[in-house]
ZADO-1210 file (C-alpha; in nm, 4 decimals, padded with zeros to 6 digits):
<atoms>
<atom x="00.0000" y="00.0000" z="00.0000" code="MET" pos="1"/>
<atom x="00.2411" y="00.2621" z="-00.1240" code="LYS" pos="2"/>
<atom x="-00.0019" y="00.5483" z="-00.0832" code="SER" pos="3"/>
<atom x="-00.0567" y="00.4713" z="00.2889" code="TRP" pos="4"/>
<atom x="00.2282" y="00.7097" z="00.3733" code="LYS" pos="5"/>
<atom x="00.0290" y="01.0125" z="00.2628" code="LYS" pos="6"/>
<atom x="-00.3152" y="00.8798" z="00.3561" code="ILE" pos="7"/>
<atom x="-00.1812" y="00.8122" z="00.7064" code="GLY" pos="8"/>
<atom x="-00.0794" y="01.1745" z="00.7341" code="LEU" pos="9"/>
<atom x="-00.4282" y="01.2907" z="00.6444" code="LEU" pos="10"/>
<atom x="-00.6139" y="01.0547" z="00.8947" code="ILE" pos="11"/>
<atom x="-01.7709" y="01.0278" z="00.0990" code="LEU" pos="12"/>
<atom x="-01.6263" y="00.8488" z="-00.1492" code="PRO" pos="13"/>
<atom x="-01.7165" y="01.0105" z="-00.4852" code="ALA" pos="14"/>
<atom x="-02.0834" y="00.9281" z="-00.5181" code="VAL" pos="15"/>
<atom x="-02.0804" y="00.7536" z="-00.8519" code="LEU" pos="16"/>
<atom x="-02.3028" y="00.4789" z="-00.7134" code="SER" pos="17"/>
<atom x="-02.6099" y="00.6885" z="-00.7876" code="MET" pos="18"/>
<atom x="-02.6732" y="00.4606" z="-01.0830" code="ALA" pos="19"/>
<atom x="-02.6424" y="00.0961" z="-01.1699" code="PHE" pos="20"/>
<atom x="-02.5024" y="-00.0286" z="-01.5004" code="PRO" pos="21"/>
<atom x="-02.7607" y="-00.1633" z="-01.7431" code="ALA" pos="22"/>
<atom x="-02.6256" y="-00.4518" z="-01.9428" code="PHE" pos="23"/>
<atom x="-02.9443" y="-00.5351" z="-02.1327" code="ALA" pos="24"/>
<atom x="-03.2599" y="-00.3664" z="-02.2504" code="GLY" pos="25"/>
<atom x="-03.3532" y="-00.1394" z="-02.5399" code="GLN" pos="26"/>
<atom x="-03.4458" y="00.2198" z="-02.6214" code="TRP" pos="27"/>
<atom x="-03.8010" y="00.2993" z="-02.7316" code="GLU" pos="28"/>
<atom x="-03.9151" y="00.6219" z="-02.8934" code="ARG" pos="29"/>
<atom x="-04.2020" y="00.7895" z="-02.7066" code="ASP" pos="30"/>
<atom x="-04.3154" y="01.1031" z="-02.8863" code="GLY" pos="31"/>
<atom x="-04.0378" y="01.3614" z="-02.8696" code="VAL" pos="32"/>
<atom x="-03.8380" y="01.1712" z="-02.6100" code="THR" pos="33"/>
<atom x="-03.7269" y="00.8201" z="-02.5219" code="TRP" pos="34"/>
<atom x="-03.7950" y="00.5428" z="-02.2714" code="LYS" pos="35"/>
<atom x="-03.5765" y="00.2483" z="-02.1767" code="TYR" pos="36"/>
<atom x="-03.7261" y="-00.1018" z="-02.1659" code="LEU" pos="37"/>
<atom x="-03.5485" y="-00.3301" z="-01.9190" code="GLU" pos="38"/>
<atom x="-03.4946" y="-00.6955" z="-01.9992" code="ASP" pos="39"/>
<atom x="-03.7577" y="-00.7844" z="-01.7369" code="ASP" pos="40"/>
<atom x="-04.0265" y="-00.5919" z="-01.9310" code="GLY" pos="41"/>
<atom x="-04.0363" y="-00.2878" z="-01.7009" code="SER" pos="42"/>
<atom x="-03.9331" y="00.0674" z="-01.7887" code="TYR" pos="43"/>
<atom x="-03.6618" y="00.2643" z="-01.6116" code="ALA" pos="44"/>
<atom x="-03.8396" y="00.5232" z="-01.3947" code="GLN" pos="45"/>
<atom x="-03.7272" y="00.7937" z="-01.1539" code="ASP" pos="46"/>
<atom x="-03.3675" y="00.6732" z="-01.1659" code="THR" pos="47"/>
<atom x="-03.0206" y="00.7262" z="-01.3037" code="TRP" pos="48"/>
<atom x="-02.8900" y="00.4434" z="-01.5169" code="GLN" pos="49"/>
<atom x="-02.5690" y="00.3574" z="-01.6992" code="TRP" pos="50"/>
<atom x="-02.6535" y="00.2330" z="-02.0490" code="ILE" pos="51"/>
<atom x="-02.4265" y="00.1140" z="-02.3291" code="ASP" pos="52"/>
<atom x="-02.6553" y="00.2067" z="-02.6168" code="GLY" pos="53"/>
<atom x="-02.4225" y="00.1266" z="-02.9079" code="ASN" pos="54"/>
<atom x="-02.2554" y="-00.1813" z="-02.7634" code="GLY" pos="55"/>
<atom x="-01.9021" y="-00.0389" z="-02.7621" code="ASP" pos="56"/>
<atom x="-01.8377" y="-00.1389" z="-02.4017" code="GLY" pos="57"/>
<atom x="-01.8622" y="00.2214" z="-02.2809" code="ILE" pos="58"/>
<atom x="-02.1791" y="00.3235" z="-02.0945" code="ALA" pos="59"/>
<atom x="-02.3185" y="00.6739" z="-02.0492" code="GLU" pos="60"/>
<atom x="-02.5375" y="00.7822" z="-01.7589" code="CYS" pos="61"/>
<atom x="-02.9015" y="00.8873" z="-01.8180" code="TYR" pos="62"/>
<atom x="-03.1888" y="00.9968" z="-01.5982" code="HIS" pos="63"/>
<atom x="-03.5506" y="00.8916" z="-01.6409" code="PHE" pos="64"/>
<atom x="-03.8358" y="01.0828" z="-01.4757" code="ASP" pos="65"/>
<atom x="-04.1241" y="00.9362" z="-01.2751" code="ALA" pos="66"/>
<atom x="-04.3095" y="00.8585" z="-01.6006" code="ASN" pos="67"/>
<atom x="-04.0088" y="00.6801" z="-01.7484" code="GLY" pos="68"/>
<atom x="-03.9231" y="00.9608" z="-01.9932" code="HIS" pos="69"/>
<atom x="-03.5594" y="01.0431" z="-02.0635" code="LEU" pos="70"/>
<atom x="-03.4540" y="01.3831" z="-01.9298" code="ASP" pos="71"/>
<atom x="-03.2704" y="01.5845" z="-02.1946" code="GLN" pos="72"/>
<atom x="-03.0938" y="01.9192" z="-02.2039" code="ASN" pos="73"/>
<atom x="-03.1785" y="02.0041" z="-01.8433" code="THR" pos="74"/>
<atom x="-03.0546" y="01.9866" z="-01.4831" code="VAL" pos="75"/>
<atom x="-03.1503" y="01.6910" z="-01.2613" code="VAL" pos="76"/>
<atom x="-03.0569" y="01.6963" z="-00.8928" code="ASN" pos="77"/>
<atom x="-02.7917" y="01.9588" z="-00.9720" code="ASN" pos="78"/>
<atom x="-02.6428" y="01.7376" z="-01.2448" code="TRP" pos="79"/>
<atom x="-02.6458" y="01.8512" z="-01.6095" code="ILE" pos="80"/>
<atom x="-02.7688" y="01.6245" z="-01.8875" code="VAL" pos="81"/>
<atom x="-02.7088" y="01.7241" z="-02.2504" code="ASP" pos="82"/>
<atom x="-02.9359" y="01.7128" z="-02.5550" code="SER" pos="83"/>
<atom x="-02.8858" y="01.3341" z="-02.5842" code="THR" pos="84"/>
<atom x="-02.9726" y="01.2882" z="-02.2156" code="GLY" pos="85"/>
<atom x="-02.6172" y="01.1959" z="-02.1156" code="ALA" pos="86"/>
<atom x="-02.4757" y="01.3225" z="-01.7864" code="TRP" pos="87"/>
<atom x="-02.2026" y="01.5816" z="-01.8468" code="VAL" pos="88"/>
<atom x="-01.9539" y="01.7570" z="-01.6184" code="VAL" pos="89"/>
<atom x="-01.7616" y="02.0551" z="-01.7494" code="GLY" pos="90"/>
<atom x="-01.8802" y="01.9742" z="-02.0995" code="GLY" pos="91"/>
<atom x="-01.7492" y="01.6155" z="-02.0848" code="ASN" pos="92"/>
<atom x="-01.9857" y="01.3205" z="-02.1103" code="VAL" pos="93"/>
<atom x="-01.9276" y="01.0937" z="-01.8097" code="GLN" pos="94"/>
<atom x="-01.8594" y="00.7342" z="-01.9061" code="GLN" pos="95"/>
<atom x="-01.8244" y="00.3940" z="-01.7409" code="LEU" pos="96"/>
<atom x="-01.5909" y="00.1369" z="-01.8962" code="ASP" pos="97"/>
<atom x="-01.7888" y="-00.1865" z="-01.8858" code="LEU" pos="98"/>
<atom x="-01.5179" y="-00.3818" z="-02.0675" code="GLY" pos="99"/>
<atom x="-01.2205" y="-00.3028" z="-01.8444" code="ALA" pos="100"/>
<atom x="-01.1042" y="-00.6046" z="-01.6450" code="THR" pos="101"/>
<atom x="-01.0140" y="-00.5933" z="-01.2758" code="GLN" pos="102"/>
<atom x="-00.6495" y="-00.6460" z="-01.3767" code="GLU" pos="103"/>
<atom x="-00.6563" y="-00.3532" z="-01.6214" code="GLU" pos="104"/>
<atom x="-00.8168" y="-00.1184" z="-01.3694" code="ILE" pos="105"/>
<atom x="-00.5765" y="-00.2424" z="-01.1039" code="GLY" pos="106"/>
<atom x="-00.2811" y="-00.1544" z="-01.3257" code="ALA" pos="107"/>
<atom x="-00.4168" y="00.1995" z="-01.3650" code="ILE" pos="108"/>
<atom x="-00.4655" y="00.2269" z="-00.9895" code="TYR" pos="109"/>
<atom x="-00.1124" y="00.1043" z="-00.9250" code="GLN" pos="110"/>
<atom x="00.0276" y="00.3674" z="-01.1636" code="ALA" pos="111"/>
<atom x="-00.1678" y="00.6344" z="-00.9753" code="ILE" pos="112"/>
<atom x="-00.0345" y="00.4999" z="-00.6455" code="SER" pos="113"/>
<atom x="00.3235" y="00.5136" z="-00.7707" code="GLU" pos="114"/>
<atom x="00.2789" y="00.8699" z="-00.8951" code="THR" pos="115"/>
<atom x="00.1301" y="00.9702" z="-00.5595" code="SER" pos="116"/>
<atom x="00.4150" y="00.8040" z="-00.3695" code="SER" pos="117"/>
<atom x="00.6699" y="01.0039" z="-00.5709" code="ALA" pos="118"/>
<atom x="00.5144" y="01.3394" z="-00.4795" code="MET" pos="119"/>
<atom x="00.7476" y="01.5284" z="-00.2468" code="ASN" pos="120"/>
<atom x="00.4946" y="01.8008" z="-00.1602" code="SER" pos="121"/>
<atom x="00.1218" y="01.8113" z="-00.1013" code="MET" pos="122"/>
<atom x="-00.1484" y="02.0713" z="-00.0412" code="ASP" pos="123"/>
<atom x="-00.4706" y="01.8934" z="00.0504" code="ALA" pos="124"/>
<atom x="-00.8160" y="01.9864" z="00.1769" code="GLN" pos="125"/>
<atom x="-00.9761" y="01.7213" z="00.3965" code="VAL" pos="126"/>
<atom x="-01.3448" y="01.7090" z="00.4895" code="ASP" pos="127"/>
<atom x="-01.4749" y="01.4329" z="00.7122" code="ALA" pos="128"/>
<atom x="-01.8003" y="01.3355" z="00.8792" code="VAL" pos="129"/>
<atom x="-01.7755" y="01.0964" z="01.1745" code="ILE" pos="130"/>
<atom x="-02.0898" y="00.9466" z="01.3265" code="ASN" pos="131"/>
<atom x="-02.0713" y="00.7548" z="01.6542" code="MET" pos="132"/>
<atom x="-02.3437" y="00.5687" z="01.8434" code="THR" pos="133"/>
<atom x="-02.2880" y="00.4410" z="02.1980" code="ILE" pos="134"/>
<atom x="-02.5728" y="00.2726" z="02.3882" code="ASP" pos="135"/>
<atom x="-02.8300" y="00.4472" z="02.1707" code="GLY" pos="136"/>
<atom x="-02.6710" y="00.7926" z="02.2044" code="GLU" pos="137"/>
<atom x="-02.5468" y="00.9456" z="01.8798" code="SER" pos="138"/>
<atom x="-02.2807" y="01.2042" z="01.8122" code="LEU" pos="139"/>
<atom x="-02.1796" y="01.3621" z="01.4825" code="GLU" pos="140"/>
<atom x="-01.8395" y="01.5229" z="01.4391" code="MET" pos="141"/>
<atom x="-01.7339" y="01.7324" z="01.1414" code="LEU" pos="142"/>
<atom x="-01.3725" y="01.7978" z="01.0485" code="MET" pos="143"/>
<atom x="-01.2527" y="02.0633" z="00.8060" code="ASP" pos="144"/>
<atom x="-00.8762" y="02.0582" z="00.7571" code="MET" pos="145"/>
<atom x="-00.6079" y="02.1903" z="00.5266" code="ASN" pos="146"/>
<atom x="-00.2765" y="02.0049" z="00.5250" code="MET" pos="147"/>
<atom x="00.0455" y="02.1189" z="00.3609" code="LYS" pos="148"/>
<atom x="00.3558" y="01.9008" z="00.3459" code="ALA" pos="149"/>
<atom x="00.7097" y="01.9124" z="00.2113" code="ASN" pos="150"/>
<atom x="00.9835" y="01.6509" z="00.2231" code="GLY" pos="151"/>
<atom x="00.7538" y="01.3512" z="00.1821" code="LEU" pos="152"/>
<atom x="01.0167" y="01.1700" z="-00.0252" code="THR" pos="153"/>
<atom x="01.3314" y="01.3776" z="00.0214" code="SER" pos="154"/>
<atom x="01.3316" y="01.3797" z="00.4016" code="GLY" pos="155"/>
<atom x="01.3427" y="01.6821" z="00.6324" code="ASN" pos="156"/>
<atom x="00.9678" y="01.6534" z="00.6645" code="LEU" pos="157"/>
<atom x="00.7619" y="01.9699" z="00.7193" code="GLU" pos="158"/>
<atom x="00.3897" y="01.9607" z="00.7974" code="LEU" pos="159"/>
<atom x="00.1227" y="02.2197" z="00.8642" code="LEU" pos="160"/>
<atom x="-00.2340" y="02.1400" z="00.9666" code="TYR" pos="161"/>
<atom x="-00.5135" y="02.3958" z="01.0076" code="ASP" pos="162"/>
<atom x="-00.8344" y="02.2290" z="01.1216" code="MET" pos="163"/>
<atom x="-01.1725" y="02.2914" z="01.2757" code="ALA" pos="164"/>
<atom x="-01.3615" y="02.0143" z="01.4553" code="VAL" pos="165"/>
<atom x="-01.7331" y="02.0669" z="01.5222" code="THR" pos="166"/>
<atom x="-01.9541" y="01.8600" z="01.7515" code="ALA" pos="167"/>
<atom x="-02.2709" y="01.9380" z="01.9484" code="GLU" pos="168"/>
<atom x="-02.2750" y="02.2883" z="01.8003" code="GLY" pos="169"/>
<atom x="-01.9283" y="02.3697" z="01.9343" code="GLU" pos="170"/>
<atom x="-01.6226" y="02.4254" z="01.7137" code="THR" pos="171"/>
<atom x="-01.2628" y="02.3746" z="01.8220" code="ILE" pos="172"/>
<atom x="-00.9905" y="02.5311" z="01.6051" code="ASN" pos="173"/>
<atom x="-00.6553" y="02.3542" z="01.6042" code="ILE" pos="174"/>
<atom x="-00.3282" y="02.4541" z="01.4387" code="ASN" pos="175"/>
<atom x="-00.0501" y="02.1933" z="01.4267" code="MET" pos="176"/>
<atom x="00.2850" y="02.1969" z="01.2540" code="PHE" pos="177"/>
<atom x="00.5922" y="01.9775" z="01.2422" code="TYR" pos="178"/>
<atom x="00.9261" y="02.1534" z="01.2074" code="LEU" pos="179"/>
<atom x="01.2845" y="02.0704" z="01.2993" code="ASP" pos="180"/>
<atom x="01.1982" y="01.7576" z="01.4960" code="GLY" pos="181"/>
<atom x="00.9133" y="01.9079" z="01.6993" code="TYR" pos="182"/>
<atom x="00.5382" y="01.8839" z="01.6709" code="MET" pos="183"/>
<atom x="00.3689" y="02.2086" z="01.7731" code="TYR" pos="184"/>
<atom x="00.0006" y="02.2301" z="01.8655" code="MET" pos="185"/>
<atom x="-00.2125" y="02.5384" z="01.9285" code="ASP" pos="186"/>
<atom x="-00.5620" y="02.4533" z="02.0519" code="THR" pos="187"/>
<atom x="-00.7726" y="02.7632" z="02.1054" code="MET" pos="188"/>
<atom x="-00.4680" y="02.9500" z="02.2385" code="GLY" pos="189"/>
<atom x="-00.3205" y="02.6652" z="02.4453" code="THR" pos="190"/>
<atom x="00.0241" y="02.6009" z="02.2970" code="LYS" pos="191"/>
<atom x="00.2386" y="02.2916" z="02.3525" code="ILE" pos="192"/>
<atom x="00.5285" y="02.1291" z="02.1704" code="LYS" pos="193"/>
<atom x="00.6767" y="01.7797" z="02.1807" code="MET" pos="194"/>
<atom x="00.9901" y="01.6215" z="02.0287" code="PRO" pos="195"/>
<atom x="00.9110" y="01.3762" z="01.7508" code="MET" pos="196"/>
<atom x="01.1121" y="01.2100" z="01.4758" code="ASP" pos="197"/>
<atom x="00.8364" y="01.1956" z="01.2156" code="MET" pos="198"/>
<atom x="01.0610" y="01.0579" z="00.9402" code="ASP" pos="199"/>
<atom x="01.1630" y="00.7668" z="01.1606" code="GLU" pos="200"/>
<atom x="00.8032" y="00.7064" z="01.2704" code="ALA" pos="201"/>
<atom x="00.6891" y="00.6919" z="00.9100" code="MET" pos="202"/>
<atom x="00.9689" y="00.4550" z="00.8161" code="GLU" pos="203"/>
<atom x="00.8736" y="00.2275" z="01.1055" code="GLN" pos="204"/>
<atom x="00.5107" y="00.2338" z="00.9943" code="SER" pos="205"/>
<atom x="00.6032" y="00.1395" z="00.6386" code="MET" pos="206"/>
<atom x="00.8328" y="-00.1323" z="00.7720" code="SER" pos="207"/>
<atom x="00.5439" y="-00.2855" z="00.9675" code="MET" pos="208"/>
<atom x="00.3289" y="-00.2805" z="00.6538" code="VAL" pos="209"/>
<atom x="00.6082" y="-00.4532" z="00.4640" code="SER" pos="210"/>
<atom x="00.6417" y="-00.7204" z="00.7337" code="GLN" pos="211"/>
<atom x="00.2721" y="-00.7966" z="00.7025" code="MET" pos="212"/>
<atom x="00.3251" y="-00.8642" z="00.3301" code="ASP" pos="213"/>
<atom x="00.0582" y="-00.6110" z="00.2318" code="ILE" pos="214"/>
<atom x="00.2786" y="-00.3854" z="00.0217" code="SER" pos="215"/>
<atom x="00.0550" y="-00.4641" z="-00.2763" code="ASP" pos="216"/>
<atom x="-00.1359" y="-00.1372" z="-00.3418" code="PRO" pos="217"/>
<atom x="-00.4380" y="-00.3461" z="-00.4453" code="LEU" pos="218"/>
<atom x="-00.4481" y="-00.5527" z="-00.1255" code="TYR" pos="219"/>
<atom x="-00.8077" y="-00.6212" z="-00.0258" code="GLY" pos="220"/>
<atom x="-00.9559" y="-00.4170" z="-00.3108" code="MET" pos="221"/>
<atom x="-01.2411" y="-00.5625" z="-00.5173" code="GLU" pos="222"/>
<atom x="-01.5267" y="-00.4588" z="-00.7462" code="ASN" pos="223"/>
<atom x="-01.3099" y="-00.1988" z="-00.9186" code="LEU" pos="224"/>
<atom x="-01.4864" y="00.0258" z="-01.1718" code="LYS" pos="225"/>
<atom x="-01.3364" y="00.2733" z="-01.4178" code="LEU" pos="226"/>
<atom x="-01.5076" y="00.6002" z="-01.5162" code="TYR" pos="227"/>
<atom x="-01.4024" y="00.8606" z="-01.7730" code="TYR" pos="228"/>
<atom x="-01.4388" y="01.2381" z="-01.7597" code="ASP" pos="229"/>
<atom x="-01.2727" y="01.3368" z="-02.0856" code="GLY" pos="230"/>
<atom x="-00.9018" y="01.2630" z="-02.0322" code="ALA" pos="231"/>
<atom x="-00.9557" y="01.2326" z="-01.6565" code="LYS" pos="232"/>
<atom x="-01.0342" y="00.9040" z="-01.4815" code="LYS" pos="233"/>
<atom x="-01.2055" y="00.7905" z="-01.1631" code="THR" pos="234"/>
<atom x="-01.1625" y="00.4483" z="-01.0051" code="ILE" pos="235"/>
<atom x="-01.4068" y="00.3268" z="-00.7408" code="THR" pos="236"/>
<atom x="-01.3625" y="00.0147" z="-00.5307" code="TYR" pos="237"/>
<atom x="-01.4814" y="-00.1855" z="-00.2310" code="ASP" pos="238"/>
<atom x="-01.2547" y="-00.3277" z="00.0358" code="MET" pos="239"/>
<atom x="-01.2766" y="-00.6912" z="00.1390" code="ASN" pos="240"/>
<atom x="-01.3654" y="-00.6558" z="00.5080" code="SER" pos="241"/>
<atom x="-01.2013" y="-00.9810" z="00.6141" code="ALA" pos="242"/>
<atom x="-00.8704" y="-00.8931" z="00.4482" code="GLU" pos="243"/>
<atom x="-00.8848" y="-00.5362" z="00.5779" code="LEU" pos="244"/>
<atom x="-00.9458" y="-00.6519" z="00.9344" code="ASN" pos="245"/>
<atom x="-00.6655" y="-00.9053" z="00.9093" code="SER" pos="246"/>
<atom x="-00.4232" y="-00.6393" z="00.7865" code="ALA" pos="247"/>
<atom x="-00.5135" y="-00.3878" z="01.0557" code="VAL" pos="248"/>
<atom x="-00.4955" y="-00.6493" z="01.3318" code="GLN" pos="249"/>
<atom x="-00.1538" y="-00.7526" z="01.2043" code="GLY" pos="250"/>
<atom x="-00.0251" y="-00.3964" z="01.2051" code="ILE" pos="251"/>
<atom x="-00.1597" y="-00.3317" z="01.5552" code="LEU" pos="252"/>
<atom x="00.0005" y="-00.6509" z="01.6771" code="GLY" pos="253"/>
<atom x="00.3356" y="-00.5622" z="01.5197" code="ALA" pos="254"/>
<atom x="00.3214" y="-00.2177" z="01.6781" code="SER" pos="255"/>
<atom x="00.2306" y="-00.3508" z="02.0232" code="GLY" pos="256"/>
<atom x="-00.1121" y="-00.1829" z="02.0155" code="MET" pos="257"/>
<atom x="-00.3279" y="-00.4979" z="02.0107" code="ASP" pos="258"/>
<atom x="-00.5544" y="-00.4659" z="02.3160" code="MET" pos="259"/>
<atom x="-00.7821" y="-00.7646" z="02.2500" code="SER" pos="260"/>
<atom x="-00.6543" y="-00.9328" z="02.5690" code="GLU" pos="261"/>
<atom x="-00.7901" y="-00.6324" z="02.7609" code="LEU" pos="262"/>
<atom x="-01.1371" y="-00.6855" z="02.6181" code="GLY" pos="263"/>
<atom x="-01.1055" y="-00.4247" z="02.3425" code="TYR" pos="264"/>
<atom x="-01.2077" y="-00.5470" z="01.9981" code="THR" pos="265"/>
<atom x="-01.3232" y="-00.3865" z="01.6780" code="TYR" pos="266"/>
<atom x="-01.4317" y="-00.4902" z="01.3319" code="GLU" pos="267"/>
<atom x="-01.4574" y="-00.3012" z="01.0057" code="VAL" pos="268"/>
<atom x="-01.7907" y="-00.4053" z="00.8556" code="THR" pos="269"/>
<atom x="-01.7807" y="-00.2035" z="00.5310" code="ARG" pos="270"/>
<atom x="-01.5269" y="00.0052" z="00.3451" code="ALA" pos="271"/>
<atom x="-01.5165" y="00.1584" z="-00.0012" code="SER" pos="272"/>
<atom x="-01.3341" y="00.4388" z="-00.1729" code="GLY" pos="273"/>
<atom x="-01.2423" y="00.6186" z="-00.4907" code="SER" pos="274"/>
<atom x="-00.9574" y="00.8063" z="-00.6506" code="VAL" pos="275"/>
<atom x="-00.9730" y="01.0686" z="-00.9246" code="LYS" pos="276"/>
<atom x="-00.6761" y="01.1326" z="-01.1514" code="VAL" pos="277"/>
<atom x="-00.6069" y="01.4205" z="-01.3914" code="ASP" pos="278"/>
<atom x="-00.4846" y="01.4017" z="-01.7503" code="GLU" pos="279"/>
<atom x="-00.1229" y="01.3995" z="-01.6262" code="ASN" pos="280"/>
<atom x="-00.1726" y="01.0970" z="-01.4006" code="GLY" pos="281"/>
<atom x="-00.1763" y="01.2878" z="-01.0720" code="TYR" pos="282"/>
<atom x="-00.4415" y="01.2054" z="-00.8093" code="PRO" pos="283"/>
<atom x="-00.6698" y="01.5053" z="-00.7533" code="THR" pos="284"/>
<atom x="-00.9215" y="01.3580" z="-00.5095" code="GLU" pos="285"/>
<atom x="-00.9342" y="01.0528" z="-00.2862" code="GLU" pos="286"/>
<atom x="-01.2170" y="00.9402" z="-00.0664" code="SER" pos="287"/>
<atom x="-01.3092" y="00.6664" z="00.1738" code="VAL" pos="288"/>
<atom x="-01.6277" y="00.5528" z="00.3460" code="SER" pos="289"/>
<atom x="-01.6051" y="00.3092" z="00.6353" code="MET" pos="290"/>
<atom x="-01.8246" y="00.1545" z="00.9032" code="GLU" pos="291"/>
<atom x="-01.6919" y="-00.0269" z="01.2081" code="MET" pos="292"/>
<atom x="-01.8008" y="-00.1671" z="01.5431" code="THR" pos="293"/>
<atom x="-01.5913" y="-00.1478" z="01.8604" code="MET" pos="294"/>
<atom x="-01.6433" y="-00.3244" z="02.1926" code="ASP" pos="295"/>
<atom x="-01.4716" y="-00.2377" z="02.5174" code="PHE" pos="296"/>
<atom x="-01.5618" y="-00.3947" z="02.8507" code="LEU" pos="297"/>
<atom x="-01.9164" y="-00.4672" z="02.7369" code="GLY" pos="298"/>
<atom x="-01.9768" y="-00.1269" z="02.5809" code="MET" pos="299"/>
<atom x="-02.0437" y="-00.1198" z="02.2065" code="THR" pos="300"/>
<atom x="-01.9756" y="00.1735" z="01.9794" code="MET" pos="301"/>
<atom x="-02.0735" y="00.1893" z="01.6120" code="ASP" pos="302"/>
<atom x="-01.8824" y="00.4359" z="01.3998" code="MET" pos="303"/>
<atom x="-01.9122" y="00.5595" z="01.0429" code="GLY" pos="304"/>
<atom x="-01.6485" y="00.7700" z="00.8682" code="ILE" pos="305"/>
<atom x="-01.6878" y="00.9513" z="00.5359" code="ASP" pos="306"/>
<atom x="-01.3804" y="01.1405" z="00.4228" code="MET" pos="307"/>
<atom x="-01.2897" y="01.3324" z="00.1068" code="THR" pos="308"/>
<atom x="-00.9383" y="01.4562" z="00.0301" code="ILE" pos="309"/>
<atom x="-00.8962" y="01.7133" z="-00.2480" code="VAL" pos="310"/>
<atom x="-00.5344" y="01.7608" z="-00.3599" code="ILE" pos="311"/>
<atom x="-00.4625" y="02.1121" z="-00.4832" code="ASN" pos="312"/>
<atom x="-00.2296" y="02.1458" z="-00.7836" code="GLU" pos="313"/>
<atom x="-00.0798" y="01.7962" z="-00.7448" code="PRO" pos="314"/>
<atom x="00.2812" y="01.7619" z="-00.8481" code="GLY" pos="315"/>
<atom x="00.3590" y="02.1295" z="-00.7857" code="GLN" pos="316"/>
<atom x="00.5878" y="02.2666" z="-00.5104" code="PRO" pos="317"/>
<atom x="00.4125" y="02.3789" z="-00.1922" code="VAL" pos="318"/>
<atom x="00.5106" y="02.6905" z="-00.0001" code="VAL" pos="319"/>
<atom x="00.4469" y="02.6617" z="00.3746" code="ILE" pos="320"/>
<atom x="00.4267" y="02.9677" z="00.5964" code="SER" pos="321"/>
<atom x="00.4844" y="02.8452" z="00.9516" code="PHE" pos="322"/>
<atom x="00.3588" y="03.0311" z="01.2582" code="PRO" pos="323"/>
<atom x="00.6094" y="03.1568" z="01.5119" code="SER" pos="324"/>
<atom x="00.7412" y="02.8912" z="01.7512" code="THR" pos="325"/>
<atom x="00.7457" y="03.1389" z="02.0375" code="GLU" pos="326"/>
<atom x="00.5208" y="03.0761" z="02.3365" code="GLY" pos="327"/>
<atom x="00.4967" y="02.6958" z="02.3063" code="TYR" pos="328"/>
<atom x="00.5582" y="02.4980" z="02.6254" code="GLU" pos="329"/>
<atom x="00.7260" y="02.1584" z="02.6011" code="GLU" pos="330"/>
<atom x="00.5104" y="01.8696" z="02.7127" code="LEU" pos="331"/>
<atom x="00.6999" y="01.7334" z="03.0122" code="ILE" pos="332"/>
<atom x="00.7701" y="01.3609" z="02.9982" code="GLY" pos="333"/>
<atom x="00.6530" y="01.3196" z="02.6393" code="TYR" pos="334"/>
<atom x="01.0061" y="01.2462" z="02.5197" code="GLU" pos="335"/>
<atom x="00.9902" y="00.9217" z="02.7186" code="ASP" pos="336"/>
<atom x="00.7082" y="00.7841" z="02.5053" code="VAL" pos="337"/>
<atom x="00.7569" y="00.9678" z="02.1757" code="ALA" pos="338"/>
<atom x="00.8329" y="00.7512" z="01.8753" code="VAL" pos="339"/>
</atoms>
C-alpha cells in the first residue's frame, strides 16, 4: 500500500453509485423523447442508469423521470444532462468502462499509487463526517482541515495542519505543525510542543506494513470500476472486510497496540473508496467511506467515517508559511514515550 504514507498523514467516497449499469434492454421512442425497456419488461423510472446504447463497451449515464421519460438538455438533482440525455460535467460526457477487467483497472490504480508516492509536496483539503453511536446515544463530528507538506520523499519533513472540529454545536480550532523535529500544537490558544522524529516514525510504519506482506497497493480491493471524464479518470472500489481486518490487526500486533486481551475489539464491517486522476496521471481527489463496530468492557460503539481529500495542484511545489514557535511549552515527559 504505497499510498498509505500520505493517507496516514491525512487521517464520501465520490458518489458515482447513484446509478447501476444496465447490461441489457432497449431504447423505445415515445413522442419527442425516449424510454428504456429493461430486460424484465419494465421501464426505467425515476432513476439514473448507466446504459451502453451502441454496444461499444462504454456506458453513459441517463436519468428517467417518474413517467419513465428520458430527461434531456436540463438539470436533474444539480447534475447537467445534454441534448442526448447523457450526464455531463464541465462539458465532458461521463462514461463507465464496462469492458475493463479488474487487472486492467488495477494496473491503472497502481500507476496512480506510484505517482502519488513520488510526490514530495502536497497541499490537501480534507473534509470528514464521523458518526458515533454508543448505547443508543449518537454524536456527529465534522472535520474541516487543510494540510500542507514538504519533504515527503526527500526527508526533512515539514507539515502544517489547520483544522476545525465541530460537535454538538461547538467548534474547536486547532493549528498543528511539524518543524525541525518538533510537533507544535495550538488549541484555542493553548500552545504545547513535543519532540518527535516523524521521518523515523513513518519509516517504522512502512516497515510494519512490509512485514505484514501487504505492500501490494491493491491488497483487499475488489469490485473496481473505471469512469471517464474526458481525459480524466475515476476508479471506485470496495474493500474486502475480512482482508482489511486481518491487515489492521496484524499492524496493531506488530506495533504492540493490540488490546484484545484487555477486552477491546473492533471490526470493520464495510469500506469503499475512490480516486480521481487528472490528464497527467496525478491524483486530484481521494475518498473513503467506512463503518466499524468497537467493543470495550461490554460497551459497544458503532462508527461511520466519510472522508474526502482534495489535492490542490498535485505535483507542484508547496510553499508553507509556519507560525512563530514562540510561546509553546514543552510537554513534560513526552520524550519518554515519543516515537
